[in-house]
Structure formats: structure tokens, C-alpha cells
mmCIF file as gemmi writes it, N, C-alpha and C atoms, coordinates in Angstrom:
data_model
loop_
_atom_site.group_PDB
_atom_site.id
_atom_site.type_symbol
_atom_site.label_atom_id
_atom_site.label_alt_id
_atom_site.label_comp_id
_atom_site.label_asym_id
_atom_site.label_entity_id
_atom_site.label_seq_id
_atom_site.pdbx_PDB_ins_code
_atom_site.Cartn_x
_atom_site.Cartn_y
_atom_site.Cartn_z
_atom_site.occupancy
_atom_site.B_iso_or_equiv
_atom_site.pdbx_formal_charge
_atom_site.auth_seq_id
_atom_site.auth_asym_id
_atom_site.pdbx_PDB_model_num
ATOM 1 N N . MET Axp A 1 ? 265.678 185.669 -176.5 1 0 ? 1 A 1
ATOM 2 C CA . MET Axp A 1 ? 266.248 184.341 -176.357 1 0 ? 1 A 1
ATOM 3 C C . MET Axp A 1 ? 267.744 184.492 -176.089 1 0 ? 1 A 1
ATOM 4 N N . PHE Axp A 2 ? 268.21 183.883 -175.033 1 0 ? 2 A 1
ATOM 5 C CA . PHE Axp A 2 ? 269.624 183.97 -174.688 1 0 ? 2 A 1
ATOM 6 C C . PHE Axp A 2 ? 270.468 182.994 -175.499 1 0 ? 2 A 1
ATOM 7 N N . LEU Axp A 3 ? 269.944 181.78 -175.723 1 0 ? 3 A 1
ATOM 8 C CA . LEU Axp A 3 ? 270.748 180.751 -176.376 1 0 ? 3 A 1
ATOM 9 C C . LEU Axp A 3 ? 269.887 179.883 -177.282 1 0 ? 3 A 1
ATOM 10 N N . SER Axp A 4 ? 270.374 179.623 -178.48 1 0 ? 4 A 1
ATOM 11 C CA . SER Axp A 4 ? 269.736 178.686 -179.402 1 0 ? 4 A 1
ATOM 12 C C . SER Axp A 4 ? 270.691 177.523 -179.619 1 0 ? 4 A 1
ATOM 13 N N . ILE Axp A 5 ? 270.185 176.328 -179.422 1 0 ? 5 A 1
ATOM 14 C CA . ILE Axp A 5 ? 270.979 175.114 -179.636 1 0 ? 5 A 1
ATOM 15 C C . ILE Axp A 5 ? 270.409 174.432 -180.873 1 0 ? 5 A 1
ATOM 16 N N . ILE Axp A 6 ? 271.238 174.224 -181.877 1 0 ? 6 A 1
ATOM 17 C CA . ILE Axp A 6 ? 270.792 173.617 -183.125 1 0 ? 6 A 1
ATOM 18 C C . ILE Axp A 6 ? 271.422 172.237 -183.242 1 0 ? 6 A 1
ATOM 19 N N . ILE Axp A 7 ? 270.564 171.222 -183.425 1 0 ? 7 A 1
ATOM 20 C CA . ILE Axp A 7 ? 271.032 169.84 -183.501 1 0 ? 7 A 1
ATOM 21 C C . ILE Axp A 7 ? 270.643 169.265 -184.862 1 0 ? 7 A 1
ATOM 22 N N . PRO Axp A 8 ? 271.621 168.946 -185.708 1 0 ? 8 A 1
ATOM 23 C CA . PRO Axp A 8 ? 271.301 168.262 -186.957 1 0 ? 8 A 1
ATOM 24 C C . PRO Axp A 8 ? 270.999 166.795 -186.639 1 0 ? 8 A 1
ATOM 25 N N . ALA Axp A 9 ? 270.027 166.213 -187.333 1 0 ? 9 A 1
ATOM 26 C CA . ALA Axp A 9 ? 269.64 164.835 -187.028 1 0 ? 9 A 1
ATOM 27 C C . ALA Axp A 9 ? 269.312 164.064 -188.297 1 0 ? 9 A 1
ATOM 28 N N . TYR Axp A 10 ? 269.739 162.824 -188.319 1 0 ? 10 A 1
ATOM 29 C CA . TYR Axp A 10 ? 269.366 161.893 -189.385 1 0 ? 10 A 1
ATOM 30 C C . TYR Axp A 10 ? 269.404 160.488 -188.812 1 0 ? 10 A 1
ATOM 31 N N . ASN Axp A 11 ? 268.256 159.848 -188.739 1 0 ? 11 A 1
ATOM 32 C CA . ASN Axp A 11 ? 268.134 158.493 -188.192 1 0 ? 11 A 1
ATOM 33 C C . ASN Axp A 11 ? 268.836 158.365 -186.841 1 0 ? 11 A 1
ATOM 34 N N . GLU Axp A 12 ? 268.499 159.251 -185.937 1 0 ? 12 A 1
ATOM 35 C CA . GLU Axp A 12 ? 269.149 159.289 -184.623 1 0 ? 12 A 1
ATOM 36 C C . GLU Axp A 12 ? 268.413 158.491 -183.552 1 0 ? 12 A 1
ATOM 37 N N . GLU Axp A 13 ? 267.267 157.934 -183.87 1 0 ? 13 A 1
ATOM 38 C CA . GLU Axp A 13 ? 266.473 157.254 -182.85 1 0 ? 13 A 1
ATOM 39 C C . GLU Axp A 13 ? 267.28 156.212 -182.083 1 0 ? 13 A 1
ATOM 40 N N . LYS Axp A 14 ? 268.018 155.39 -182.776 1 0 ? 14 A 1
ATOM 41 C CA . LYS Axp A 14 ? 268.725 154.299 -182.106 1 0 ? 14 A 1
ATOM 42 C C . LYS Axp A 14 ? 270.198 154.223 -182.487 1 0 ? 14 A 1
ATOM 43 N N . ARG Axp A 15 ? 270.827 155.335 -182.708 1 0 ? 15 A 1
ATOM 44 C CA . ARG Axp A 15 ? 272.25 155.321 -183.043 1 0 ? 15 A 1
ATOM 45 C C . ARG Axp A 15 ? 273.082 155.137 -181.802 1 0 ? 15 A 1
ATOM 46 N N . MET Axp A 16 ? 274.101 154.36 -181.89 1 0 ? 16 A 1
ATOM 47 C CA . MET Axp A 16 ? 275.086 154.088 -180.847 1 0 ? 16 A 1
ATOM 48 C C . MET Axp A 16 ? 274.427 153.661 -179.543 1 0 ? 16 A 1
ATOM 49 N N . GLU Axp A 17 ? 273.867 154.579 -178.807 1 0 ? 17 A 1
ATOM 50 C CA . GLU Axp A 17 ? 273.17 154.268 -177.568 1 0 ? 17 A 1
ATOM 51 C C . GLU Axp A 17 ? 271.682 154.209 -177.875 1 0 ? 17 A 1
ATOM 52 N N . GLU Axp A 18 ? 270.966 153.479 -177.101 1 0 ? 18 A 1
ATOM 53 C CA . GLU Axp A 18 ? 269.516 153.379 -177.314 1 0 ? 18 A 1
ATOM 54 C C . GLU Axp A 18 ? 268.88 154.768 -177.264 1 0 ? 18 A 1
ATOM 55 N N . ASN Axp A 19 ? 268.162 155.121 -178.316 1 0 ? 19 A 1
ATOM 56 C CA . ASN Axp A 19 ? 267.428 156.385 -178.399 1 0 ? 19 A 1
ATOM 57 C C . ASN Axp A 19 ? 268.318 157.594 -178.114 1 0 ? 19 A 1
ATOM 58 N N . ARG Axp A 20 ? 269.364 157.734 -178.861 1 0 ? 20 A 1
ATOM 59 C CA . ARG Axp A 20 ? 270.351 158.799 -178.639 1 0 ? 20 A 1
ATOM 60 C C . ARG Axp A 20 ? 269.736 160.194 -178.671 1 0 ? 20 A 1
ATOM 61 N N . ILE Axp A 21 ? 268.853 160.475 -179.615 1 0 ? 21 A 1
ATOM 62 C CA . ILE Axp A 21 ? 268.287 161.82 -179.706 1 0 ? 21 A 1
ATOM 63 C C . ILE Axp A 21 ? 267.446 162.14 -178.479 1 0 ? 21 A 1
ATOM 64 N N . GLY Axp A 22 ? 266.704 161.172 -177.987 1 0 ? 22 A 1
ATOM 65 C CA . GLY Axp A 22 ? 265.891 161.384 -176.79 1 0 ? 22 A 1
ATOM 66 C C . GLY Axp A 22 ? 266.746 161.659 -175.569 1 0 ? 22 A 1
ATOM 67 N N . ARG Axp A 23 ? 267.814 160.913 -175.43 1 0 ? 23 A 1
ATOM 68 C CA . ARG Axp A 23 ? 268.715 161.124 -174.291 1 0 ? 23 A 1
ATOM 69 C C . ARG Axp A 23 ? 269.391 162.486 -174.372 1 0 ? 23 A 1
ATOM 70 N N . THR Axp A 24 ? 269.804 162.864 -175.562 1 0 ? 24 A 1
ATOM 71 C CA . THR Axp A 24 ? 270.457 164.159 -175.75 1 0 ? 24 A 1
ATOM 72 C C . THR Axp A 24 ? 269.515 165.306 -175.403 1 0 ? 24 A 1
ATOM 73 N N . LEU Axp A 25 ? 268.299 165.258 -175.918 1 0 ? 25 A 1
ATOM 74 C CA . LEU Axp A 25 ? 267.332 166.312 -175.63 1 0 ? 25 A 1
ATOM 75 C C . LEU Axp A 25 ? 266.991 166.353 -174.141 1 0 ? 25 A 1
ATOM 76 N N . GLY Axp A 26 ? 266.898 165.197 -173.524 1 0 ? 26 A 1
ATOM 77 C CA . GLY Axp A 26 ? 266.627 165.143 -172.093 1 0 ? 26 A 1
ATOM 78 C C . GLY Axp A 26 ? 267.726 165.783 -171.268 1 0 ? 26 A 1
ATOM 79 N N . ARG Axp A 27 ? 268.956 165.504 -171.613 1 0 ? 27 A 1
ATOM 80 C CA . ARG Axp A 27 ? 270.097 166.08 -170.886 1 0 ? 27 A 1
ATOM 81 C C . ARG Axp A 27 ? 270.184 167.59 -171.075 1 0 ? 27 A 1
ATOM 82 N N . ILE Axp A 28 ? 269.987 168.034 -172.298 1 0 ? 28 A 1
ATOM 83 C CA . ILE Axp A 28 ? 270.02 169.474 -172.565 1 0 ? 28 A 1
ATOM 84 C C . ILE Axp A 28 ? 268.923 170.168 -171.771 1 0 ? 28 A 1
ATOM 85 N N . SER Axp A 29 ? 267.728 169.632 -171.83 1 0 ? 29 A 1
ATOM 86 C CA . SER Axp A 29 ? 266.598 170.223 -171.128 1 0 ? 29 A 1
ATOM 87 C C . SER Axp A 29 ? 266.833 170.255 -169.621 1 0 ? 29 A 1
ATOM 88 N N . GLU Axp A 30 ? 267.301 169.167 -169.087 1 0 ? 30 A 1
ATOM 89 C CA . GLU Axp A 30 ? 267.56 169.081 -167.641 1 0 ? 30 A 1
ATOM 90 C C . GLU Axp A 30 ? 268.586 170.125 -167.206 1 0 ? 30 A 1
ATOM 91 N N . PHE Axp A 31 ? 269.661 170.244 -167.961 1 0 ? 31 A 1
ATOM 92 C CA . PHE Axp A 31 ? 270.704 171.204 -167.604 1 0 ? 31 A 1
ATOM 93 C C . PHE Axp A 31 ? 270.193 172.638 -167.642 1 0 ? 31 A 1
ATOM 94 N N . PHE Axp A 32 ? 269.584 173.034 -168.754 1 0 ? 32 A 1
ATOM 95 C CA . PHE Axp A 32 ? 269.205 174.427 -168.913 1 0 ? 32 A 1
ATOM 96 C C . PHE Axp A 32 ? 268.002 174.821 -168.075 1 0 ? 32 A 1
ATOM 97 N N . ARG Axp A 33 ? 267.157 173.89 -167.707 1 0 ? 33 A 1
ATOM 98 C CA . ARG Axp A 33 ? 266.042 174.221 -166.82 1 0 ? 33 A 1
ATOM 99 C C . ARG Axp A 33 ? 266.538 174.535 -165.412 1 0 ? 33 A 1
ATOM 100 N N . SER Axp A 34 ? 267.754 174.11 -165.095 1 0 ? 34 A 1
ATOM 101 C CA . SER Axp A 34 ? 268.32 174.416 -163.777 1 0 ? 34 A 1
ATOM 102 C C . SER Axp A 34 ? 269.087 175.745 -163.78 1 0 ? 34 A 1
ATOM 103 N N . THR Axp A 35 ? 269.05 176.463 -164.896 1 0 ? 35 A 1
ATOM 104 C CA . THR Axp A 35 ? 269.731 177.759 -165 1 0 ? 35 A 1
ATOM 105 C C . THR Axp A 35 ? 268.69 178.859 -165.19 1 0 ? 35 A 1
ATOM 106 N N . ASP Axp A 36 ? 269.165 180.08 -165.234 1 0 ? 36 A 1
ATOM 107 C CA . ASP Axp A 36 ? 268.273 181.212 -165.484 1 0 ? 36 A 1
ATOM 108 C C . ASP Axp A 36 ? 268.264 181.628 -166.951 1 0 ? 36 A 1
ATOM 109 N N . PHE Axp A 37 ? 268.9 180.855 -167.817 1 0 ? 37 A 1
ATOM 110 C CA . PHE Axp A 37 ? 268.976 181.189 -169.236 1 0 ? 37 A 1
ATOM 111 C C . PHE Axp A 37 ? 267.643 180.908 -169.926 1 0 ? 37 A 1
ATOM 112 N N . SER Axp A 38 ? 267.278 181.781 -170.843 1 0 ? 38 A 1
ATOM 113 C CA . SER Axp A 38 ? 266.19 181.44 -171.756 1 0 ? 38 A 1
ATOM 114 C C . SER Axp A 38 ? 266.851 180.729 -172.938 1 0 ? 38 A 1
ATOM 115 N N . PHE Axp A 39 ? 266.262 179.646 -173.371 1 0 ? 39 A 1
ATOM 116 C CA . PHE Axp A 39 ? 266.902 178.857 -174.424 1 0 ? 39 A 1
ATOM 117 C C . PHE Axp A 39 ? 265.853 178.212 -175.318 1 0 ? 39 A 1
ATOM 118 N N . GLU Axp A 40 ? 266.321 177.797 -176.473 1 0 ? 40 A 1
ATOM 119 C CA . GLU Axp A 40 ? 265.5 177.014 -177.387 1 0 ? 40 A 1
ATOM 120 C C . GLU Axp A 40 ? 266.381 175.948 -177.996 1 0 ? 40 A 1
ATOM 121 N N . VAL Axp A 41 ? 265.755 174.831 -178.343 1 0 ? 41 A 1
ATOM 122 C CA . VAL Axp A 41 ? 266.462 173.744 -179.014 1 0 ? 41 A 1
ATOM 123 C C . VAL Axp A 41 ? 265.794 173.561 -180.368 1 0 ? 41 A 1
ATOM 124 N N . ILE Axp A 42 ? 266.588 173.632 -181.414 1 0 ? 42 A 1
ATOM 125 C CA . ILE Axp A 42 ? 266.089 173.45 -182.773 1 0 ? 42 A 1
ATOM 126 C C . ILE Axp A 42 ? 266.723 172.174 -183.321 1 0 ? 42 A 1
ATOM 127 N N . VAL Axp A 43 ? 265.877 171.201 -183.644 1 0 ? 43 A 1
ATOM 128 C CA . VAL Axp A 43 ? 266.365 169.958 -184.239 1 0 ? 43 A 1
ATOM 129 C C . VAL Axp A 43 ? 266.031 170.017 -185.725 1 0 ? 43 A 1
ATOM 130 N N . VAL Axp A 44 ? 267.06 169.891 -186.549 1 0 ? 44 A 1
ATOM 131 C CA . VAL Axp A 44 ? 266.89 169.919 -188.001 1 0 ? 44 A 1
ATOM 132 C C . VAL Axp A 44 ? 267.021 168.492 -188.505 1 0 ? 44 A 1
ATOM 133 N N . ASP Axp A 45 ? 265.887 167.915 -188.905 1 0 ? 45 A 1
ATOM 134 C CA . ASP Axp A 45 ? 265.877 166.534 -189.387 1 0 ? 45 A 1
ATOM 135 C C . ASP Axp A 45 ? 266.056 166.522 -190.899 1 0 ? 45 A 1
ATOM 136 N N . ASP Axp A 46 ? 266.943 165.658 -191.371 1 0 ? 46 A 1
ATOM 137 C CA . ASP Axp A 46 ? 267.25 165.59 -192.8 1 0 ? 46 A 1
ATOM 138 C C . ASP Axp A 46 ? 266.625 164.353 -193.441 1 0 ? 46 A 1
ATOM 139 N N . GLY Axp A 47 ? 265.312 164.172 -193.228 1 0 ? 47 A 1
ATOM 140 C CA . GLY Axp A 47 ? 264.6 163.077 -193.879 1 0 ? 47 A 1
ATOM 141 C C . GLY Axp A 47 ? 264.806 161.725 -193.231 1 0 ? 47 A 1
ATOM 142 N N . SER Axp A 48 ? 264.868 161.681 -191.919 1 0 ? 48 A 1
ATOM 143 C CA . SER Axp A 48 ? 265.071 160.411 -191.218 1 0 ? 48 A 1
ATOM 144 C C . SER Axp A 48 ? 264.01 159.388 -191.612 1 0 ? 48 A 1
ATOM 145 N N . LYS Axp A 49 ? 264.425 158.132 -191.668 1 0 ? 49 A 1
ATOM 146 C CA . LYS Axp A 49 ? 263.523 157.05 -192.027 1 0 ? 49 A 1
ATOM 147 C C . LYS Axp A 49 ? 263.124 156.228 -190.798 1 0 ? 49 A 1
ATOM 148 N N . ASP Axp A 50 ? 263.619 156.607 -189.638 1 0 ? 50 A 1
ATOM 149 C CA . ASP Axp A 50 ? 263.237 155.934 -188.402 1 0 ? 50 A 1
ATOM 150 C C . ASP Axp A 50 ? 262.274 156.846 -187.629 1 0 ? 50 A 1
ATOM 151 N N . LYS Axp A 51 ? 262.198 156.709 -186.338 1 0 ? 51 A 1
ATOM 152 C CA . LYS Axp A 51 ? 261.249 157.486 -185.539 1 0 ? 51 A 1
ATOM 153 C C . LYS Axp A 51 ? 261.888 158.717 -184.888 1 0 ? 51 A 1
ATOM 154 N N . THR Axp A 52 ? 262.923 159.245 -185.489 1 0 ? 52 A 1
ATOM 155 C CA . THR Axp A 52 ? 263.582 160.434 -184.95 1 0 ? 52 A 1
ATOM 156 C C . THR Axp A 52 ? 262.592 161.574 -184.766 1 0 ? 52 A 1
ATOM 157 N N . VAL Axp A 53 ? 261.784 161.853 -185.767 1 0 ? 53 A 1
ATOM 158 C CA . VAL Axp A 53 ? 260.836 162.966 -185.704 1 0 ? 53 A 1
ATOM 159 C C . VAL Axp A 53 ? 259.826 162.745 -184.578 1 0 ? 53 A 1
ATOM 160 N N . GLU Axp A 54 ? 259.336 161.52 -184.418 1 0 ? 54 A 1
ATOM 161 C CA . GLU Axp A 54 ? 258.372 161.231 -183.354 1 0 ? 54 A 1
ATOM 162 C C . GLU Axp A 54 ? 258.982 161.47 -181.973 1 0 ? 54 A 1
ATOM 163 N N . VAL Axp A 55 ? 260.224 161.059 -181.789 1 0 ? 55 A 1
ATOM 164 C CA . VAL Axp A 55 ? 260.902 161.257 -180.51 1 0 ? 55 A 1
ATOM 165 C C . VAL Axp A 55 ? 261.048 162.745 -180.225 1 0 ? 55 A 1
ATOM 166 N N . VAL Axp A 56 ? 261.457 163.507 -181.222 1 0 ? 56 A 1
ATOM 167 C CA . VAL Axp A 56 ? 261.637 164.96 -181.052 1 0 ? 56 A 1
ATOM 168 C C . VAL Axp A 56 ? 260.299 165.635 -180.769 1 0 ? 56 A 1
ATOM 169 N N . GLU Axp A 57 ? 259.248 165.224 -181.455 1 0 ? 57 A 1
ATOM 170 C CA . GLU Axp A 57 ? 257.918 165.815 -181.248 1 0 ? 57 A 1
ATOM 171 C C . GLU Axp A 57 ? 257.464 165.673 -179.794 1 0 ? 57 A 1
ATOM 172 N N . LYS Axp A 58 ? 257.792 164.573 -179.148 1 0 ? 58 A 1
ATOM 173 C CA . LYS Axp A 58 ? 257.412 164.372 -177.748 1 0 ? 58 A 1
ATOM 174 C C . LYS Axp A 58 ? 258.049 165.429 -176.847 1 0 ? 58 A 1
ATOM 175 N N . PHE Axp A 59 ? 259.248 165.884 -177.187 1 0 ? 59 A 1
ATOM 176 C CA . PHE Axp A 59 ? 259.928 166.883 -176.382 1 0 ? 59 A 1
ATOM 177 C C . PHE Axp A 59 ? 259.332 168.276 -176.558 1 0 ? 59 A 1
ATOM 178 N N . LYS Axp A 60 ? 258.612 168.504 -177.616 1 0 ? 60 A 1
ATOM 179 C CA . LYS Axp A 60 ? 257.963 169.802 -177.804 1 0 ? 60 A 1
ATOM 180 C C . LYS Axp A 60 ? 256.933 170.055 -176.718 1 0 ? 60 A 1
ATOM 181 N N . GLN Axp A 61 ? 256.398 169.016 -176.144 1 0 ? 61 A 1
ATOM 182 C CA . GLN Axp A 61 ? 255.345 169.135 -175.136 1 0 ? 61 A 1
ATOM 183 C C . GLN Axp A 61 ? 255.916 169.414 -173.752 1 0 ? 61 A 1
ATOM 184 N N . ILE Axp A 62 ? 257.229 169.212 -173.583 1 0 ? 62 A 1
ATOM 185 C CA . ILE Axp A 62 ? 257.845 169.365 -172.261 1 0 ? 62 A 1
ATOM 186 C C . ILE Axp A 62 ? 258.213 170.805 -172.012 1 0 ? 62 A 1
């Protein structure tokens, strides 16, 4: 693995911008898929009470 990106998360589903965690993961994925780097994204959820975990789980399939 060339790069590990670690994102701490707590109730990020709808913070500031609509679905902030989803947008962030989408941008990271889009950028690194256009490179030759091998990478992983690790999201550390600290007991979110919203749908943060569900949003992140959808990205595992991509």
C-alpha cells in the first residue's frame, strides 16, 4: 500500500454541506483513481448517531 488516508468521523452525514462525508470520500476516490498510487481510505467512526456509517459502507462497494 502506497498511501493510507485516515478520516475521523462523528455525525458527518449532513455537516456543513449536504452529506459531507459522502462528498469527501467521492473526491478522494476520484482523485486517486486517476493516479498510479495504491491507496486505502480508513474512516474511523466515533459512535455517530446519524447515517454516517451507512454512507461510508456504500463506498466500500466502489
